[in-house]
C-alpha positions in Angstrom: -3.1 1.0 33.3 -6.2 1.2 31.8 -4.8 5.0 30.8 -1.1 3.4 29.2 -3.0 1.0 27.1 -6.0 3.4 25.7 -2.7 5.6 25.4 -0.5 2.9 23.6 -3.6 1.7 21.6 -4.5 5.4 19.9 -0.6 5.8 18.8 -0.5 2.1 17.7 -3.9 3.7 15.4 -2.3 6.6 14.3 0.6 5.6 13.2 -0.4 2.4 11.9 -1.5 4.3 8.2 1.2 6.0 8.3 4.4 2.7 8.8 1.6 0.4 6.6 2.5 2.8 3.9 6.1 3.1 4.1 6.4 -0.6 4.6 4.7 -0.8 1.3 6.8 -0.6 -2.1 6.7 2.5 -2.0 8.5 6.0 -2.0 9.1 5.6 1.9 9.4 10.3 1.7 7.0 13.0 0.1 9.2 15.2 -2.5 11.0 18.0 -1.9 13.2 21.1 -3.3 16.1 22.5 -1.6 14.5 25.5 -3.9 11.4 25.5 -2.4 11.8 25.2 1.3 12.7 28.7 3.2 15.1 26.8 5.1 16.2 23.9 2.5 20.5 23.5 1.8 20.6 25.1 -1.6 22.5 22.9 -4.7 19.8 20.1 -4.0 17.0 19.5 -6.6 14.1 18.8 -6.3 13.9 14.2 -5.1 12.8 12.2 -2.7 14.7 11.6 0.6 15.9 8.6 1.3 18.2 8.4 4.0 20.9 10.3 5.9 24.0 9.5 7.9 26.3 12.2 9.9 30.3 12.3 10.6 30.6 13.7 14.1 35.0 13.5 12.9 34.2 15.5 10.1 31.1 17.7 10.3 29.7 16.2 7.7 26.1 15.6 6.9 24.8 13.2 4.0 21.5 12.9 2.1 20.4 10.2 0.0 17.7 10.8 -2.7 15.8 10.0 -5.3 18.7 11.1 -7.4 21.9 10.6 -6.0 24.2 10.8 -2.7 24.5 15.1 -1.9 26.8 16.1 1.2 24.7 18.9 2.1 27.3 20.2 4.8 29.0 22.1 2.4 27.4 25.1 0.7 25.3 24.9 -2.2 25.1 21.4 -1.5 27.4 18.6 -3.3 26.7 15.6 -4.8 28.4 12.3 -4.5 29.0 10.5 -6.9 25.9 8.5 -9.9 22.7 9.3 -9.9 21.8 6.3 -8.6 17.7 6.6 -7.1 18.8 5.3 -3.7 16.0 3.7 -1.4 17.7 2.3 1.2 20.7 3.9 3.0 23.4 3.6 5.6 26.3 3.4 7.2 29.0 0.9 7.5 32.1 0.0 10.0 34.0 2.3 8.9 34.7 6.3 7.9 33.7 6.1 4.4 31.8 2.9 4.0 28.1 3.1 3.4 26.0 1.0 1.6 22.8 1.3 -0.3 19.9 -0.1 -2.7 17.6 1.3 -5.2 17.5 1.7 -9.0 20.3 2.6 -12.0 20.1 6.8 -12.4 19.8 7.4 -16.2 22.2 6.5 -17.8 23.4 4.0 -15.8 24.4 0.4 -17.0 24.2 -1.2 -13.9 20.3 -3.6 -13.3 17.7 -2.7 -11.8 16.9 -3.2 -9.1 20.7 -2.6 -8.0 20.7 -5.1 -5.1 23.2 -4.4 -2.4 25.8 -1.8 -3.2 28.5 -0.9 -1.2 30.9 2.4 -1.0 33.9 2.5 0.6 35.0 6.1 -0.9 31.8 8.1 1.0 30.0 7.5 -1.5 31.7 8.8 -5.2 32.2 4.9 -6.1 29.9 1.9 -5.5 30.8 -1.9 -6.0 27.9 -4.4 -6.3 27.6 -7.0 -3.3 25.3 -9.2 -4.0 21.6 -9.9 -5.3 21.5 -7.0 -8.6 18.1 -7.6 -10.6 16.5 -8.8 -7.1 16.2 -7.0 -3.9 15.6 -3.2 -4.0 16.1 -2.8 -0.2 13.7 0.3 1.2 15.2 -0.6 4.4 18.8 -0.8 5.5 20.7 -1.1 8.5 24.1 -2.6 9.1 24.6 -4.2 12.5 28.4 -5.4 14.0 27.8 -9.1 12.6 26.8 -8.3 8.7 23.8 -6.2 6.8 19.8 -6.2 7.8 17.2 -5.7 4.8 14.2 -6.0 3.6 12.8 -5.9 0.8 9.4 -7.5 1.2 11.3 -10.1 3.0 13.2 -9.7 6.0 17.1 -10.6 5.5 19.7 -11.1 6.9 23.8 -11.1 6.0 27.2 -11.9 7.9 28.9 -10.3 4.4 26.3 -9.0 2.4 26.3 -11.2 -0.1 24.9 -14.3 1.1 21.2 -13.8 2.7 19.2 -15.9 5.4 14.8 -15.0 5.2 14.0 -14.4 9.0 10.6 -15.7 9.5 9.8 -12.0 11.6 5.6 -11.4 11.0 5.7 -8.0 10.7 6.8 -5.4 7.3 9.8 -2.7 8.6 9.2 0.9 7.3 12.9 1.8 8.9 15.2 -0.5 10.7 18.1 1.1 12.4 21.2 -0.2 13.9 25.2 1.0 14.5 28.2 -1.3 13.2 30.0 -1.8 16.7 26.3 -3.2 17.9 24.5 -5.8 17.3 21.2 -4.6 18.2 18.5 -4.0 15.5 15.6 -1.8 15.2 12.6 -1.9 12.7 9.6 0.8 13.1 6.7 -1.2 12.4 2.0 -0.4 12.5 2.0 -2.4 15.5 4.9 -0.4 16.7 9.0 -0.6 17.5 10.3 -3.7 17.3 14.2 -5.3 18.8 16.7 -7.9 18.4 19.4 -8.0 20.0 21.3 -10.6 17.3 21.6 -8.9 14.0 18.1 -9.3 13.1 17.8 -13.2 13.9 14.6 -13.2 16.5 12.8 -10.2 17.2 10.8 -9.5 19.8 8.0 -6.6 19.9 8.3 -3.7 22.6 5.6 -2.9 24.2 6.9 -0.3 26.7 8.6 1.7 23.4 6.8 5.2 21.5 5.6 4.1 18.2 7.5 5.7 15.9 8.0 5.8 12.2 11.7 6.8 12.2 14.9 5.8 14.1 18.7 6.1 14.4 21.4 4.9 16.3 23.6 7.9 17.6 26.3 5.9 18.8 26.8 2.0 20.2 23.9 2.5 23.0 22.3 5.6 22.0 18.9 6.1 19.7 16.2 8.2 18.7 13.1 8.5 17.9 10.8 10.3 15.4 6.9 8.8 16.1 4.4 10.2 13.0 3.5 13.8 15.0 7.5 14.9 14.9 7.4 14.1 18.6 11.3 13.1 19.5 11.5 10.3 22.0 15.5 9.4 23.1 16.8 6.1 24.1 20.4 4.9 25.8 20.1 1.6 26.8 19.4 0.9 22.5 15.8 1.0 22.6 15.1 -0.6 25.8 14.1 2.1 27.7 12.9 5.3 26.1 12.5 9.2 27.4 9.8 12.1 25.6 11.5 15.1 24.5 10.7 18.1 21.7 9.0 18.2 18.5 9.9 18.1 15.4 8.2 20.9 12.7 7.1 19.7 9.4 6.6 16.4 8.1 9.9 14.5 8.5 11.0 12.4 6.3 15.1 11.1 7.4 16.7 11.5 10.7 20.5 11.4 11.6 21.8 11.5 14.7 25.5 11.4 16.6 27.0 11.3 20.2 29.8 13.7 19.9 33.0 13.4 22.1 32.3 16.4 24.3 28.5 13.8 25.4 26.7 16.2 23.0 23.1 14.0 21.6 23.5 15.6 17.8 19.9 15.5 15.9 19.4 16.1 11.8 15.9 15.6 10.4 14.8 16.1 7.1 11.2 17.6 6.5 9.3 18.9 3.8 10.1 22.7 4.8 14.1 22.1 5.3 16.4 20.5 7.0 16.0 20.8 11.0 18.9 20.5 13.9 19.3 19.7 17.5 22.6 20.2 19.9 20.5 19.4 23.1 19.6 16.0 22.5 16.0 16.6 21.0 14.5 19.5 23.5 14.3 22.0 20.8 15.0 22.4 17.0 16.5 25.0 14.7 16.8 25.3 11.0 19.9 23.1 9.9 23.3 25.8 9.0 25.3 24.1 6.9 28.9 24.9 8.8 
């Protein structure tokens, strides 16, 4: 028991600096260039990467960046929609539904910050939902019951328009949820916070690894990545975890899906490009667009 407690304490101390910096009101990732990394998708401009989304049915892999949303499953990567700085980004409950936040791009007439915006056509066009000129949500998650977001305060909304402040007592670096579940995970400097009621109440999962990034692959399957790149997976919505492999390079965003054939697939944007795993996180190799 002493060894386990000591190991967790060391993990928290090692992760605290990284997670605290991510929770601050600064860009949550480092800058990469589509030309600089040997395995980076071609056609992707130099941009901070703030989020990813994968669609197993279409094979589409999207990357939310400082310069807008890109489909990197194509060669070269294809820009979708306007050049807004998508600081927060998450998938919604149906095909092509996304929520985002951040700042308007050059030449945009949108207010700054963007507040919460929504796309129903895969990121081509966006509509303003709420908190325009008020909130720059650096962390977003969609649940069965609504939206969970963080802009310095943790907020929940059933419709993306009316909001309630949650007295959570922590600052999430990242939020992860699934549109078919009300379980939400928040990565923090203290460890993994878990909510089973769409973000209204939270419990620190002291048995979980201290992860920097988390992504739901299904309503119950979750992938977590620690600051050192080591990968952990959960089959029960983040309650218990198993260690898998490791991602090389500084991870900036992840996405995951549980395929129809049962395969757990994971993608990670790093400083050197995009890494992919087709064996549940045991091994990673450079992503190759289809």
